[in-house]
C-alpha positions in Angstrom: 38.8 9.4 -30.6 37.0 12.4 -29.0 40.2 14.4 -28.9 41.3 13.7 -32.4 39.5 13.9 -35.8 40.9 11.6 -38.4 41.5 13.4 -41.7 39.9 11.5 -44.6 40.7 12.7 -48.1 37.8 13.4 -50.3 38.1 13.2 -54.0 35.7 15.6 -55.7 33.8 14.0 -58.6 31.9 16.0 -61.1 28.4 14.4 -61.4 26.6 17.4 -62.6 24.3 19.7 -60.6 22.6 18.1 -57.7 18.8 18.4 -57.8 17.3 19.6 -54.6 13.8 18.3 -54.1 11.6 20.0 -51.5 8.9 17.9 -50.0 5.4 19.3 -49.6 4.9 21.1 -46.3 2.3 19.7 -43.9 -0.2 22.3 -42.9 -0.4 22.2 -39.1 -2.8 24.3 -37.0 -2.3 24.9 -33.3 -3.5 27.4 -30.8 -0.7 29.8 -29.9 -1.1 31.2 -26.3 1.4 33.9 -27.0 -0.3 35.3 -30.1 -1.5 38.5 -28.4 1.7 39.2 -26.6 2.9 41.5 -29.4 -0.2 43.7 -29.0 0.1 43.7 -25.2 3.8 44.7 -25.4 3.1 47.5 -27.9 0.3 49.0 -25.9 2.2 48.8 -22.6 4.0 52.0 -23.4 0.7 53.9 -22.9 0.5 52.9 -19.2 4.0 53.0 -17.8 7.4 54.3 -18.7 10.0 53.0 -19.0 8.5 49.9 -20.6 10.4 46.6 -20.4 12.1 45.3 -23.5 10.8 42.3 -25.4 13.0 39.9 -23.3 11.8 41.5 -20.1 8.2 41.0 -21.3 8.9 37.3 -21.8 10.2 37.1 -18.3 7.0 38.6 -16.9 4.6 36.3 -18.7 6.5 33.0 -18.8 6.4 30.8 -15.7 7.4 27.2 -15.0 10.4 25.1 -14.3 13.8 26.2 -15.7 15.4 23.7 -18.0 18.6 23.9 -16.0 22.2 25.0 -16.7 23.5 24.4 -20.1 26.7 22.6 -20.8 29.1 23.1 -23.6 31.6 20.6 -24.9 34.4 21.8 -27.2 35.0 19.3 -29.9 38.5 19.1 -31.4 39.4 21.6 -34.1 40.6 20.7 -37.6 43.5 22.8 -38.7 42.3 23.2 -42.2 40.3 25.7 -44.3 36.6 25.3 -43.4 35.6 25.4 -47.1 37.9 22.6 -48.0 36.1 19.5 -49.2 38.4 17.2 -47.2 37.7 19.2 -44.0 33.9 19.0 -44.5 34.1 15.3 -45.4 36.2 14.5 -42.3 33.7 16.4 -40.1 30.7 14.5 -41.5 32.4 11.1 -41.0 33.5 12.0 -37.5 29.9 13.1 -36.5 28.3 10.1 -38.1 30.7 7.8 -36.2 29.8 9.3 -32.8 26.0 9.4 -33.7 26.3 5.6 -34.5 27.8 5.0 -31.0 25.0 6.7 -29.3 22.3 5.2 -31.6 21.2 8.7 -32.7 20.5 10.4 -36.0 23.2 12.9 -36.9 21.6 16.4 -37.4 24.1 18.9 -38.6 23.5 22.7 -39.3 25.7 24.6 -41.7 25.5 28.1 -43.0 24.7 28.7 -46.6 28.2 28.3 -48.3 29.2 25.2 -46.3 25.7 23.7 -46.4 25.8 23.6 -50.2 29.2 21.9 -50.2 28.2 19.4 -47.6 25.1 18.6 -49.6 27.2 17.9 -52.7 29.4 15.6 -50.7 26.5 13.7 -49.3 24.7 13.3 -52.6 28.0 12.1 -54.2 28.2 9.2 -51.7 27.2 5.7 -52.9 24.0 4.1 -51.7 24.2 2.6 -48.2 26.8 5.1 -47.0 26.6 6.2 -43.4 26.5 9.8 -44.6 23.1 9.2 -46.2 21.6 9.2 -42.7 22.6 12.8 -42.0 19.9 15.4 -41.6 21.4 18.4 -43.1 19.9 21.7 -42.0 20.4 25.1 -43.5 21.2 27.7 -40.7 18.9 30.7 -40.5 21.8 33.2 -40.2 22.0 34.1 -43.9 18.2 34.1 -44.2 17.8 36.5 -41.4 20.7 38.7 -42.7 19.0 38.8 -46.1 15.7 39.7 -44.6 17.1 42.5 -42.5 18.9 43.8 -45.5 15.6 43.9 -47.4 14.0 46.0 -44.7 16.9 48.5 -44.9 16.6 48.6 -48.7 12.8 49.1 -48.7 12.9 51.7 -45.9 15.8 53.7 -47.4 15.1 57.4 -47.6 12.3 57.3 -45.0 14.4 58.6 -42.1 15.0 55.1 -40.6 18.8 55.5 -40.9 18.8 58.9 -39.3 16.7 57.6 -36.4 19.2 54.7 -35.8 22.1 57.2 -35.9 20.6 58.8 -32.7 21.5 55.6 -30.8 24.2 53.9 -32.8 27.4 55.1 -34.5 27.1 56.2 -38.1 29.5 53.4 -39.4 27.5 50.8 -37.4 24.2 51.9 -38.9 25.5 51.3 -42.4 26.1 47.7 -41.6 22.8 47.4 -39.7 20.8 48.7 -42.7 22.4 46.0 -44.9 21.8 43.2 -42.4 25.4 42.6 -41.5 25.3 43.6 -37.8 22.4 41.3 -36.9 22.3 41.7 -33.1 22.3 45.5 -33.3 19.9 45.6 -36.2 17.3 43.4 -34.4 17.6 45.5 -31.2 17.2 48.8 -33.2 14.2 47.5 -35.2 12.5 46.4 -32.0 13.1 49.9 -30.5 11.8 51.7 -33.5 8.8 49.4 -34.0 7.8 49.9 -30.3 8.1 53.7 -30.6 6.1 53.8 -33.9 3.3 51.7 -32.5 3.2 53.7 -29.3 2.8 57.0 -31.3 0.1 55.6 -33.5 -1.8 54.1 -30.6 -1.5 57.3 -28.6 -2.9 59.4 -31.5 -5.6 56.9 -32.3 -6.9 56.4 -28.8 -6.2 60.0 -27.6 -4.0 58.9 -24.8 -0.9 60.9 -23.9 2.4 59.0 -23.7 3.7 58.8 -20.1 6.5 61.0 -19.1 10.0 59.7 -18.5 11.4 59.8 -14.9 12.5 63.4 -14.2 10.7 64.7 -17.3 8.1 67.5 -17.0 5.5 68.8 -19.4 6.3 71.8 -21.5 4.7 74.8 -19.8 4.9 78.3 -21.2 7.1 80.5 -19.0 5.2 83.2 -17.1 5.1 86.7 -18.6 7.6 89.2 -17.5 6.6 92.6 -16.3 5.6 94.8 -19.2 5.3 91.8 -21.5 2.0 91.1 -23.3 0.6 88.0 -24.8 0.9 87.5 -28.5 -2.3 88.7 -30.1 -3.1 88.4 -33.7 -3.1 91.7 -35.5 -6.5 93.1 -36.6 -7.8 92.0 -40.0 -7.2 94.3 -42.8 -9.9 95.2 -45.3 -10.5 92.3 -47.6 -8.8 89.7 -45.5 -12.1 88.2 -44.2 -13.1 86.9 -47.7 -9.7 85.4 -48.3 -9.7 83.6 -44.9 -13.2 82.3 -45.5 -12.2 81.1 -49.0 -9.1 79.3 -47.6 -11.2 77.6 -44.8 -13.8 76.4 -47.3 -11.0 75.0 -49.6 -9.5 73.2 -46.6 -12.9 71.7 -45.7 -13.4 70.4 -49.2 -9.9 68.9 -49.2 -9.8 65.1 -48.4 -8.1 64.2 -45.1 -4.4 63.7 -45.7 -4.4 65.2 -49.1 -1.6 67.7 -49.7 0.1 66.7 -46.5 2.7 64.1 -45.6 0.4 62.2 -43.2 -0.7 59.7 -45.8 2.8 59.0 -46.8 3.9 58.6 -43.2 1.0 56.2 -42.6 2.0 54.1 -45.6 5.6 53.9 -44.4 4.5 53.0 -40.8 2.2 50.2 -42.2 5.0 48.8 -44.5 7.5 48.8 -41.6 5.0 47.1 -39.3 4.4 44.4 -41.9 8.1 43.8 -42.4 8.6 43.6 -38.6 5.8 41.0 -38.3 7.4 38.9 -41.0 10.8 39.2 -39.3 9.4 38.1 -35.9 7.5 35.2 -37.5 10.7 34.0 -39.3 12.7 34.1 -36.1 10.0 32.1 -34.2 9.9 29.5 -36.9 13.7 29.2 -36.8 13.6 28.6 -33.0 10.9 25.9 -33.5 12.9 24.0 -36.2 
């Protein structure tokens, strides 16, 4: 029976809209030993360059036994449309039968469109059906795609798209900003988040960013024979009062007023908050 899935016809019955009831979440508190790894990774750029990526950081700090080599078993394919109710019903019955043989609870994960159809099929089954034991999980693919799209929408016009185009192709960046190209979007956001935090920490702590291998500091070229340094021209009569008035007005101006620094800081803070929410969502998805 492993190499063949029996096709069971499903008759769709209209019983109205299924009410989805969400249980109250249990508040759990636990000490997370990796809570400060984000801060360590973001500040590591001030000490060495190039800095390892996030996956490399995890390899440095995580130690212990390896779970071993994974194995994959290809189940038989059903030559039908995945969105067909008969195809979904046959799949659910097939998995319930194998879970019963192994005395296990069937846990099935669907993406959003198929999850809703599978939920309607399970709710339409009579009481005592073997499908009622299924734990139906909604995959985090569409949730993450929607979240990445919201970042691209909120950060539109801030230069985020232009920065991504320095690394990725223009057509790819369009899909990354809308959350379609998830793998590239996550990698790009991690790169930009690390660079922004490095620049902010470098400016706040007064620490210069380390140079890349083969990179040298910008040094002014030596003067050529007969060349003189640029010297400011002498002040003309009446210019002293004007300069003093300009300096006094700048001293009375609040910090960041009239410049784009405050706007840039707000954009950086907003982007950092969105990235923290994104990382938290991904960690919760891995724990579920």
